[in-house]
N, C-alpha and C positions, 0 to 999 in steps of 0.2 A: 383346234378350238374355234378357228374361223368357220370351218366346215360345219361344225355342230351348230353354231349360231345361225348360219344360213339355212341349215336344214330346219331349225325351229321356226324361223320367220316364214319360210315357205310352207311349213305344215300348219301353222296357226294363224298367219295373217294374210297369206297369199295363196290359199289352197284352192280357191275357186275365183271366178271373175267378180261375183258379188262380195266375197270377203275382201278382195283387192280393192274394189271401189269403196267399200265401207272403211277400210284402212286409210285410203288416201283423204276420204272426207273427214275422218277423225284427226288425221295429222294437220290438215288445213285449219280445222276448228281450234285445235290445241295451239298451233302457231299464232292464230289470230287473237285468241284469249291472252297468250303470253305477251304478244306485242302490245296489245291495248293496255294490259295491266302494268307492263314495264314503263310505257310511255306515260301513264298517269302517275306512277310512283316517282319517276325521275323529274318530270317536267311540270306537272300540275299540282300534285299534293303539297300541302304547306305543313311540313314536319316541324315547324317552329312550335306548333301547339304542344308537341311532345317534349322537345328540348326545354321549353320555357316552364313546363309544369311537371317535370319529371319527379321532383321532390314531392309534389302533391299526389301523383300516382302511387309513389312508393309508401310514404309515411303520412300524407295528409297534412293536418295542422300540428303535428308533433313539434314542439318548440325546437328551433334550429340550435339553441344553446345547449340542447340535451341530445343532439345527434350522436354524441359519442357513446350513449347507451345502445342506441341501434347498431352502431358499428361493432360493439362488443358482442351483441347478440348474433350479428352476422358472422363474426369470427368464430363463436362457439358453434353455430350450426355447420359452418363450412368445415371446421376441423373434424367434427364427428362424422360428417357426411363423407369427406375424403378418407377417414379412418375406415369407415364401413365399406367404402368402395375398395380400398386396398385389401381388406380382410376377405371380401367375398369375390375377389378377382380370380377367374379361372386361369391357370398357367398357359393353357392353349390359346387363349385369346389375349394374352399379355400385350402383344403388339398393338392390337386395336385399343386396348385400354390405355396405353401410353399415348396413342394418337389422339384418343378423346381427351386425356389429361392436357395435352398441348393445346388443342383447340379451345378447350374451356379457358385456360390461362391466357391464351392470345386474345380471346374476346374480352376478358377482364381488363387486360392491358390497353386494348384499343378504347374501351370505354373510359379509361382513366384520362385519356388525352383531352376529353371534353369537360373535365371537372376541375375544381379548384385544387390548389396544392395539398390541402388537408385530406381531401377525399382521395387524391392520387396516392398519398402515403398509405391510407387505410387499404386501398385497393391492392397496392403492391405487397403489402403484408398479407393480404388474402391469398395472393398467389403462392407466396412461400408456405403458408399454412396448408393449402391444397397439396402441394408437393410433399411437404413433411408428413401430413396425415396419411397420404397414400403410400408413401415409403415405409412409415412405421407399421401400417396395416399389412403390408406385404411381408415385412420382415419378421414381425412378431404376431402373425395371425392366430397361431395356436394358443398363444397366452392371452391375447386380448379378446378373442372370441367369446368366452364365457362371461366377460364383463361388459360386453358391448351394450346389452339392453339396459344395464344399470347406469352406464354412462349417459344414455338418452333420457332415462327417467330422472336422473339427478340433474341434468341440464335444464329440464322443463321448469321447476320452480325458480332456478336462477334467472331464466329468461323472463319469466312473469315479474320477478322482482325488479329486474333492470328496466323493463317497459313501464310498470305501474308505479315504482318507487315504493317508499316506506322502508323501515328498518334502516335508517341512516341516509337514505336517498329522498330527494324531493318527491312527495306524492304527486301523481299526474292523473287527472280525471280521464275516465274512459271516453269522454266526449272528444278528446283529442287523439283518440286511436282511430285512425282513418286509413283509407287506401288499402294497398296491398298488405300492409301489416295487419290490419284488422281482418282482411280476408284469410290470411294464413292462420291467424290465431283462432278464429271462429272455426275454420275447417279442422284444424289439428285437434282442438279440444272436443269438437263434436264427434269426430271419429273415434277418439280414444274413449269417450264416455258411451257412445252408442254401441260399441262392439260388445262389451261385457253384458250391457242390458239386453241386447238382442240374443245373445247366447243364453241368458237366463229365460227369456220369453220362449225361445225355441225348446229348452228342456221342459219348461212349464207346459207347453202345448202338448208334448208327448209324455207327460206325467200320468201316472195312474191315479192321482188325487183328483176327484172331480172338481173341487173348488179352484185348485191351481190351474187345471187344465182349462176350465171354462172361462176364468178370468183372462188367461193368456189369449184364448181364441177371441173373446170379445174385444180386448184391447187391439190385437193385431187387425182384425177386420174392421173395426171402427176407424182406426188410424189410417188404414190403407184406402178407406172410402172417402177420405177428406183430403183436399188438395193442400199442398205445403203452404201456400200463401194463407190459407184458413188457419192452419195450425199456428203459424207465426203471429197472425192477428189475435188468435185466442191467447197465445203466451203473453203478448204485450198487454192485452186488456183484461182478460178474465183471470189470469194466474194471480195478480195481486189481490183479487177478491177473496181468495182462498187462505190468505196469509194474515197474520195479526196486523192490526192497524199500525203498530209501531215498527213493523218490518217492511222496508221498501226495497225491492230487488232492483238492481241496476238494469237499464235497458239491455245492456250486452248480455248479462246473465239470462235475462228472459229470452233473448234471441237464441242463445245457446240451448236452453231448455226446449224451445220449439224445434230446433233442428235435431236434437237428441231424441225426443219423443217420436218424431216422424221417422227418422232414420232407423231406429231400433226395431219398428215393426217390419220393415223390409228386410233388415239384417236377420231377424228371427226366422223368416221364411227361407232365406238362403241357407242358414245353418241347419233348419229342419230337413231340407233336401239332403244335406250331408249325413244327418243322423239316421235317415231312412236307408242310406246306402250301405250301413254297417250290418253284416249278417247277425241274425240273432244268436248263432252258435258261439261267437266271440264273447258275447255278454254272459252267456251260460258258462263258458269255459273259465272266464275270469272269476265268476262267482264260485265255481268249483274249486279254484285255487285259494279261496278264502278271503277274497277282496270284498269289502262291503260296498254298498251302492255309490257313495261319493268317489271312492277310489276307482271303481269301474268306469264311471263317467270321465273323471279327470285323466286317468292313465291309459284307457283303452279306447273309449268312445270318441271323446272330443279330438284328440290328436288326428285320428283318421278322418273323422267327419270335416274338420277344418281344412285339412289338406285336399279333400275332394272338391271343396267349393271355393278354392282361392280365387279363380277367375270371377265367380259371381260376387264374392266379397269385395274384390278390388274394383269391380264395376260399380258397386254401391258406394264405395269411397270416392271414386271419381265423380259420380253423380252428386254426392253430397257437397264436394268442393265447388262444383259449378252451381249448385242450388244456393250457395252463400250470396249470389248475386241478387236474390230476392229480398235479402235484409235491407236493401236500400229503400224498399216500399214501406218499411215499418220504422224508418227514421235513423237507421245505422248507416254511416257514410263509409261503406267499404269501397272496393275498387270500382264497381259500377256506379255507386252513388257519388264518388268524387269525380267521376267522368261527367256527370250532370252538372256539377258545380263548375268544372273547367269550361264546358260548353256554354255556360251563362256568361262567361267573360266577354265583353264587348268586341275585342279584337279577334276572338276565335268563334263567334257565332257562325253556325253552319258547318263547322269542321267535323261533321259527324263520322265521316269515313275514316279519317286519320286516327281519331281517337278510339273508335270501336275496333279497328284493325289492330291497334296496339294492344288493346285489352284482350282481344281474342288471342293474340300471339302469346301473351302471358298465360292465359288459361291453358292454352295448348302445351306450352312448355312444361308446366307442372303436371298436368294430366298425363302427357306422354311419359314423363319421368316416372310417375307412379305406375304406369303400365309396364315400363321397362324393369322396374324393381320387382314387380310381382312376377313377371316372367322368369327372372333369375331365381327368385325364391321358389318358384314352382319346379324349376329344373333341379335345384338343390334338394328339395323334399321328395 
């Protein structure tokens, strides 16, 4: 093993004198950057801005007396996520999965030490739910797998009910939905709505009906030629002009409309690439078996087309998640918008690096998790 590593180093990093020189220069540069960054993180950075405003980063101005709703939402998401994790776990990588489970639980328990007693109890219960969900998913994977998508779909209205209130709970204005909470809600809702809309546009662009095809082409090309910030401003300003005077859409709904309209156009082009990869013979064979056009599309074309463009679709989802940061420019106080409010506090003026490094870390964690999930889905399909 050691000989193999030495051979690889000699072949790739020290094959010639200039490769050796370049390797040493890069090592010195990496060590200098690492040392400088570590020194700043440990001795100069003021991380109090994060600890003092952690609740603002996560839930913004959500009333503290109603935090129990957010904790229940977190428990629901954690339970179904760990259940999904257990169901989709590969037996060959079980040791790594258990190691990852221990790392996640250890991180949650370490976080609990810096919180109050109520939050500590909620986080401890979260660790138990992670373990229980993973174990149940592993043990009853064949039974639970057909119901998994229904579990997630059923949990979504419950989550919205807990956050927004109504039907027995105190209603809460969307102006109090801020921070990471708003970012995740906007991203998830926009992704869920833009996907079917994009598929319909892709099918419309390949349709034999001239009206449907040209409408889809015009929509896709016009939207793709306009920047997202322009679409968001149009959704906030122009959309109410097309509605009845007695109907006033919430700013949050207008923001979702802008994201969905923009993302659907790019999603349509990704799906169209998958549709074009399907051989014509499969369509003719399906019709020869007696399937009509809707069943040919649903049962034969779309499953293969979507499987072929999973990386492009996931890339679109990741881009949409990061694009939610532009909502702060149209008055929605999501994660980036709440950071501007925190930096306006007198005692934390000028702490841009700490705040935006923390925000960047949050975005990276979620985007990398989406990428990992997509790779696992791609392997299974």
